[in-house]
C-alpha positions as CSV (number, residue, x, y, z in Angstrom):
1,M,-17.1,-5.5,16.0
2,E,-14.4,-7.7,17.5
3,K,-11.6,-5.8,15.7
4,M,-13.2,-2.4,16.4
5,N,-13.2,-2.8,20.2
6,C,-10.0,-4.7,20.4
7,P,-7.4,-3.3,22.8
8,P,-4.5,-1.9,20.8
9,D,-1.9,-4.1,22.6
10,F,-3.7,-7.2,21.3
11,R,-3.0,-6.3,17.7
12,C,0.3,-7.2,15.9
13,P,2.0,-3.9,15.1
14,I,2.9,-5.2,11.7
15,S,-0.4,-6.5,10.3
16,M,-2.7,-4.7,12.7
17,E,-4.6,-8.0,13.2
18,I,-5.4,-9.6,16.5
19,M,-2.5,-11.9,17.5
20,K,-2.9,-15.7,17.8
21,D,0.7,-16.6,18.6
22,P,2.4,-13.6,20.1
23,V,6.1,-13.6,20.7
24,T,8.4,-10.9,22.2
25,I,11.7,-9.9,20.7
26,V,14.7,-8.3,22.4
27,T,13.3,-4.8,22.3
28,G,10.3,-5.9,24.4
29,V,7.7,-5.5,21.7
30,S,5.4,-8.4,20.9
31,Y,4.4,-9.5,17.4
32,E,2.5,-12.3,15.7
33,R,5.1,-15.0,15.2
34,K,4.7,-15.4,11.5
35,N,4.8,-11.7,10.8
36,I,8.1,-11.0,12.7
37,E,9.7,-14.1,11.3
38,K,8.9,-12.9,7.8
39,W,10.3,-9.4,8.7
40,F,13.6,-10.9,9.9
41,F,14.1,-14.0,7.8
42,V,12.3,-13.3,4.5
43,Y,12.9,-9.5,4.2
44,N,16.2,-9.6,6.0
45,K,15.4,-6.7,8.2
46,K,17.6,-6.0,11.2
47,T,15.4,-3.5,13.1
48,C,12.4,-3.6,15.4
49,P,9.4,-2.6,13.2
50,T,7.9,-0.6,16.0
51,T,10.9,1.2,17.6
52,M,13.2,1.0,14.5
53,Q,16.0,0.0,16.9
54,C,18.8,-2.1,15.5
55,V,18.4,-5.8,16.6
56,E,21.4,-8.0,17.2
57,S,19.6,-11.0,18.4
58,F,16.6,-12.5,16.5
59,D,15.5,-14.6,19.5
60,M,11.7,-14.8,20.1
61,T,10.1,-15.6,23.4
62,P,6.5,-16.8,23.4
63,N,4.3,-14.3,25.3
64,H,2.0,-16.7,27.1
65,T,0.6,-14.0,29.4
66,L,-0.5,-11.9,26.4
67,K,-2.0,-14.9,24.7
68,R,-4.1,-15.8,27.7
69,L,-5.3,-12.2,27.9
70,I,-6.4,-12.2,24.3
71,L,-8.2,-15.6,24.7
72,A,-9.9,-14.3,27.8
73,W,-11.0,-11.1,26.0
74,K,-12.4,-13.2,23.2
75,E,-14.4,-15.3,25.6
76,T,-16.1,-12.1,26.9
77,L,-17.3,-11.4,23.4
78,V,-19.2,-14.7,23.2
79,A,-20.6,-14.5,26.7
80,P,-24.4,-14.9,27.0
81,S,-26.3,-11.7,26.2
82,S,-28.0,-11.7,29.6
83,T,-24.7,-11.5,31.4
84,S,-23.3,-8.8,29.2
85,S,-26.5,-6.7,29.4
86,S,-26.4,-6.8,33.2
87,M,-22.9,-5.2,33.1
88,P,-23.1,-1.3,33.1
89,Q,-21.5,0.2,30.0
90,P,-18.8,2.8,30.6
91,L,-20.1,6.4,30.0
92,I,-17.5,8.6,28.3
93,K,-18.2,12.2,29.3
94,H,-17.9,15.0,26.8
95,D,-15.9,17.0,29.4
96,E,-13.2,14.3,29.6
97,M,-12.4,14.6,25.9
98,V,-12.3,18.3,25.9
99,S,-10.0,18.3,28.9
100,L,-7.7,16.0,27.0
101,F,-7.7,18.4,24.0
102,T,-6.7,21.2,26.3
103,A,-3.9,19.1,27.8
104,L,-2.4,18.7,24.4
105,E,-1.4,22.4,24.4
106,S,0.2,22.6,27.8
107,S,1.0,19.1,29.0
108,P,4.5,17.6,28.5
109,F,2.8,14.2,28.4
110,K,1.3,14.5,24.9
111,V,1.8,10.8,24.0
112,S,-0.2,9.7,27.0
113,S,-2.9,12.2,26.3
114,M,-3.1,11.1,22.6
115,K,-3.4,7.4,23.7
116,K,-6.3,8.3,26.0
117,I,-8.1,10.2,23.2
118,R,-7.6,7.3,20.8
119,A,-9.1,4.8,23.4
120,I,-12.2,7.0,23.5
121,V,-12.5,7.4,19.7
122,E,-12.1,3.6,19.2
123,L,-15.3,3.0,21.3
124,G,-17.6,3.5,18.3
125,D,-19.2,5.8,15.8
126,E,-20.9,7.9,18.5
127,T,-17.6,8.8,20.1
128,K,-16.0,9.5,16.7
129,S,-18.8,12.0,16.0
130,D,-18.4,13.5,19.4
131,F,-14.7,13.8,18.8
132,I,-15.2,15.7,15.6
133,R,-18.0,17.9,17.0
134,S,-15.8,18.8,20.0
135,G,-13.0,20.2,18.0
136,G,-10.8,17.0,18.2
137,V,-9.6,17.2,14.7
138,E,-8.4,20.8,15.1
139,A,-6.6,19.9,18.3
140,V,-4.9,16.8,17.0
141,V,-3.9,18.3,13.6
142,G,-2.6,21.4,15.4
143,M,-0.4,19.2,17.6
144,L,0.7,17.1,14.6
145,I,2.0,20.3,12.8
146,N,3.6,21.9,15.9
147,Q,5.4,18.8,17.1
148,F,7.4,18.7,13.8
149,D,9.1,21.9,14.9
150,N,10.7,19.8,17.7
151,P,12.3,16.8,16.0
152,D,13.1,14.8,19.2
153,F,11.9,11.2,19.6
154,V,9.0,12.0,22.0
155,S,7.6,14.6,19.6
156,F,7.8,12.2,16.7
157,Q,6.1,9.5,18.8
158,A,3.3,12.0,19.6
159,C,2.9,12.6,15.9
160,E,2.6,8.9,15.3
161,E,-0.1,8.7,18.0
162,A,-1.9,11.5,16.2
163,L,-2.1,9.5,13.1
164,G,-3.4,6.6,15.1
165,I,-6.4,8.8,15.9
166,L,-6.9,10.4,12.5
167,H,-6.8,7.1,10.6
168,L,-10.0,6.0,12.5
169,L,-12.0,8.9,11.0
170,P,-14.0,8.7,7.8
171,L,-12.2,11.6,6.2
172,S,-14.7,12.0,3.4
173,K,-16.0,15.1,1.7
174,Q,-19.2,14.6,3.6
175,D,-17.3,15.7,6.7
176,E,-15.8,18.7,4.8
177,K,-14.3,20.5,7.8
178,S,-12.2,17.5,8.9
179,F,-11.2,16.8,5.3
180,Q,-10.1,20.4,4.8
181,L,-8.1,20.5,8.0
182,I,-6.1,17.3,7.3
183,S,-5.6,17.8,3.6
184,Q,-3.8,21.2,4.0
185,P,-0.1,21.3,3.0
186,D,1.4,21.3,6.5
187,P,-0.5,18.2,7.9
188,M,0.0,16.3,4.6
189,R,3.7,17.0,4.8
190,S,3.8,15.7,8.3
191,I,2.0,12.5,7.3
192,A,4.3,12.0,4.4
193,I,7.4,12.3,6.7
194,I,5.9,9.7,9.0
195,L,5.3,7.5,6.0
196,Q,9.0,7.7,5.3
197,R,10.5,7.4,8.7
198,G,7.8,6.1,11.1
199,S,7.3,2.8,12.7
200,A,5.5,0.0,10.9
201,E,2.3,0.8,12.7
202,A,2.5,4.5,12.1
203,R,3.3,4.0,8.4
204,F,0.1,1.9,8.2
205,Y,-1.9,4.8,9.7
206,A,-0.3,7.2,7.3
207,I,-1.1,5.1,4.2
208,T,-4.7,4.6,5.4
209,I,-5.2,8.4,5.7
210,F,-3.7,9.0,2.3
211,R,-6.0,6.4,0.8
212,K,-9.1,7.9,2.3
213,I,-8.0,11.4,1.1
214,G,-7.1,10.1,-2.3
215,K,-10.6,8.8,-2.8
216,T,-11.9,12.4,-2.7
217,G,-10.1,13.5,-5.8
218,F,-7.3,15.2,-3.8
219,N,-4.7,17.2,-5.8
220,W,-1.4,15.4,-5.0
221,N,0.8,17.9,-7.0
222,P,1.7,20.3,-4.1
223,L,2.7,17.3,-1.9
224,I,4.8,15.8,-4.7
225,K,6.4,19.2,-5.3
226,D,7.3,19.4,-1.6
227,Q,8.4,15.8,-1.0
228,G,9.7,14.9,-4.5
229,I,11.1,11.5,-5.2
230,D,11.1,10.6,-1.4
231,L,7.3,10.3,-1.5
232,F,7.5,7.7,-4.3
233,K,10.3,5.8,-2.5
234,S,8.3,5.5,0.6
235,L,5.2,4.3,-1.3
236,L,7.2,1.8,-3.2
237,E,8.9,0.6,-0.1
238,L,5.5,-0.3,1.4
239,V,4.7,-2.2,-1.8
240,Y,8.0,-4.0,-1.8
241,D,8.0,-4.9,1.9
242,G,4.7,-6.8,1.6
243,I,4.7,-7.2,5.4
244,C,1.1,-5.9,5.6
245,N,-1.0,-6.8,2.6
246,K,-3.4,-3.9,3.3
247,A,-0.6,-1.3,3.4
248,S,0.9,-2.7,0.2
249,S,-2.5,-2.7,-1.6
250,Y,-3.2,0.9,-0.4
251,A,0.2,2.1,-1.6
252,L,-0.6,0.7,-5.1
253,E,-3.9,2.5,-5.1
254,I,-2.3,5.8,-4.2
255,L,0.4,5.4,-6.8
256,F,-2.3,4.8,-9.4
257,E,-4.2,8.0,-8.3
258,I,-1.0,10.0,-8.6
259,L,0.3,8.6,-11.8
260,S,-3.0,8.6,-13.7
261,S,-3.4,12.3,-13.1
262,S,0.1,13.6,-13.6
263,K,2.6,12.6,-16.4
264,K,5.4,14.5,-14.6
265,S,5.0,12.4,-11.5
266,R,5.6,9.3,-13.6
267,L,9.2,10.4,-14.2
268,K,9.8,10.7,-10.5
269,A,8.2,7.2,-9.9
270,I,10.5,5.7,-12.6
271,E,13.5,7.4,-11.0
272,A,12.5,5.9,-7.7
273,G,12.7,2.4,-9.2
274,A,9.0,1.7,-9.8
275,I,9.4,-0.4,-12.9
276,C,12.1,-2.6,-11.3
277,I,10.1,-3.1,-8.1
278,L,6.8,-3.9,-9.9
279,I,8.4,-6.3,-12.3
280,E,10.2,-8.2,-9.5
281,L,7.0,-8.5,-7.4
282,L,4.6,-9.3,-10.2
283,P,5.3,-13.1,-10.4
284,D,4.4,-13.8,-6.8
285,S,1.4,-11.5,-6.5
286,N,-2.3,-12.4,-6.3
287,R,-4.8,-11.5,-9.0
288,S,-5.8,-8.2,-7.5
289,K,-2.3,-7.0,-6.9
290,S,-1.1,-8.2,-10.3
291,E,-3.8,-6.2,-12.0
292,K,-2.9,-3.1,-10.1
293,M,0.8,-3.6,-10.8
294,L,0.2,-4.1,-14.5
295,L,-1.9,-1.0,-14.6
296,L,0.9,1.0,-13.1
297,I,3.5,-0.5,-15.5
298,K,1.2,0.4,-18.5
299,L,1.0,4.0,-17.3
300,L,4.8,4.2,-16.8
301,C,5.4,2.6,-20.2
302,E,3.6,5.5,-21.9
303,S,6.7,7.5,-21.4
304,P,10.1,6.8,-23.2
305,E,11.8,6.6,-19.8
306,G,9.4,4.0,-18.6
307,R,9.7,1.9,-21.8
308,M,13.5,2.0,-21.5
309,A,13.4,0.9,-17.8
310,M,11.1,-1.9,-18.9
311,V,13.3,-3.0,-21.7
312,D,16.5,-2.7,-19.7
313,H,15.2,-5.0,-16.9
314,S,16.3,-8.6,-17.6
315,L,12.9,-9.9,-16.3
316,G,10.7,-7.3,-18.0
317,I,9.6,-9.0,-21.1
318,P,9.6,-12.6,-19.6
319,V,7.4,-11.5,-16.6
320,I,4.9,-9.6,-18.8
321,S,4.8,-12.5,-21.3
322,K,4.0,-14.9,-18.4
323,T,1.0,-12.9,-17.3
324,L,-0.8,-13.4,-20.6
325,L,-3.7,-15.8,-20.3
326,Q,-2.7,-16.8,-16.8
327,V,-4.0,-14.2,-14.3
328,S,-7.2,-12.7,-15.6
329,N,-8.8,-11.1,-18.7
330,L,-7.9,-7.7,-17.4
331,A,-4.3,-8.7,-16.8
332,T,-4.0,-10.1,-20.3
333,K,-5.3,-6.9,-21.9
334,L,-2.9,-4.9,-19.8
335,G,0.0,-7.2,-20.7
336,V,-0.8,-6.9,-24.4
337,K,-0.9,-3.1,-24.1
338,I,2.5,-3.0,-22.4
339,L,4.1,-5.3,-25.1
340,W,2.5,-3.2,-27.8
341,Q,4.0,0.0,-26.3
342,V,7.4,-1.6,-26.2
343,C,7.1,-3.1,-29.7
344,N,6.1,0.2,-31.2
345,F,9.0,2.2,-29.7
346,H,11.7,-0.3,-28.8
347,P,11.5,-3.3,-31.1
348,T,15.1,-4.4,-30.6
349,E,16.2,-7.8,-31.7
350,R,16.6,-8.9,-28.0
351,V,13.1,-7.7,-27.1
352,L,11.5,-9.5,-30.1
353,E,13.5,-12.7,-29.4
354,E,12.5,-12.7,-25.7
355,M,8.8,-12.3,-26.6
356,L,9.1,-15.3,-28.8
357,M,11.2,-17.5,-26.5
358,H,9.0,-16.7,-23.4
359,G,5.8,-17.6,-25.1
360,A,4.3,-14.1,-25.7
361,V,4.0,-14.7,-29.5
362,K,2.3,-18.1,-29.0
363,K,-0.1,-16.7,-26.5
364,M,-1.0,-13.8,-28.8
365,V,-1.8,-16.3,-31.5
366,T,-4.2,-18.0,-29.0
367,L,-5.7,-14.6,-28.3
368,L,-6.7,-14.2,-32.0
369,H,-9.1,-17.0,-31.5
370,L,-10.4,-16.0,-28.1
371,E,-10.9,-12.2,-28.4
372,G,-13.9,-10.6,-30.1
373,R,-13.5,-9.7,-33.7
374,L,-13.3,-6.0,-33.2
375,S,-11.6,-5.9,-29.8
376,S,-8.8,-3.4,-29.2
377,T,-6.7,-6.2,-27.7
378,K,-7.0,-8.3,-30.9
379,K,-6.2,-5.2,-33.0
380,K,-3.0,-4.6,-31.1
381,V,-2.0,-8.3,-31.3
382,L,-2.5,-8.3,-35.1
383,E,-0.5,-5.1,-35.4
384,M,2.4,-6.6,-33.5
385,L,2.3,-9.9,-35.4
386,K,2.2,-8.3,-38.8
387,K,4.8,-5.7,-38.0
388,H,7.4,-8.2,-36.6
389,C,6.6,-11.5,-38.2
390,N,9.6,-11.2,-40.5
391,S,11.8,-11.1,-37.4
392,W,10.0,-14.0,-35.7
393,K,9.5,-16.3,-38.7
394,R,13.2,-17.0,-38.8
395,H,12.9,-19.0,-35.6
396,Q,11.8,-22.6,-35.6
397,C,9.3,-22.0,-32.8
398,F,7.3,-19.5,-34.8
399,P,3.9,-21.1,-35.4
400,C,3.6,-22.4,-39.0
401,D,-0.2,-21.8,-39.2
402,L,0.4,-18.2,-38.4
403,K,2.4,-17.7,-41.6
404,D,-0.7,-18.7,-43.6
405,Y,-3.0,-16.5,-41.4
406,L,-0.8,-13.5,-42.0
407,G,0.0,-14.3,-45.6
408,V,3.8,-14.4,-45.1
409,K,6.2,-17.0,-46.5
């Protein structure tokens, strides 16, 4: 409830979380200190995440006023119930929302109107339902499409505000009308463009909308055909930036939805650098993200282009070898499948040597004792060991007991 009713200015534009230590940078925008420091000094960005203006100075000024306002707001949340119940709750009239919808068509102040609509929608489930019943989705989506015909900064900002409203809605097939309106080619195209070029906050809205729509079995092919490799680049950029964990995780989920349903899309993802990015991020990722990344790598390695990208990356075999028996059972199974794909189609001397030197062979021997007798993982391990033991046994680090197990000399 605290986050639902939080004033938008109290949230960090990067993480969308309520700020604890707000600081202001030269563009006048305030951020949570640790988030903007990561943006500047870890990811070496030289722009303001919200305005995308180039930043020459990385000075940060503590925003004591904003911090006091946040603390004061939090105190009102824990005030005694008797006090809060005596205060009259604001009544948002239906006519007010409808008048704002009308203003979207004629008023030059579309950004201001969108912000007012969002403030109403954020009040709770009742106002969200009223927004949908009153034709709010039609009005906002219509504005979103029309504003892209005028590519000036204010129009683009109005489109970002539109996503700020739409991302608050359920967008499930239970609300079929709203889903149908937003999932049409034109609005989806507009959302994809904001995902590529928008501010950090707007990109989070865009990826949230995509995730909700993706859960309905949405057909991504028309959007991929329209946006091409740029769609994959924008999704992978969110994964790589890692500024907002939710946005990064959502991007991984959407990539899986797309790649699992279309083999052609995998080639575009590979061309966009998916294998390289996933391999480089894998060692520092948590369990959930590691599993998602390995699942994507496995899908990509089902194609010759994916396997070649995997083999050509200097960290490919070492990173996958490291995940075995260290992250989770699922990660181990996925790692074995990836190595099996590579060993079947690209068993070069360098690949086999790297598997041995980086512990993959030793871990596979351990798996023979841990996995069930008829498990598919064990079968793949045995197949690799039998097929390539002649190459591995020449090395001193090849386990002696495995020679007896496999019946080789």
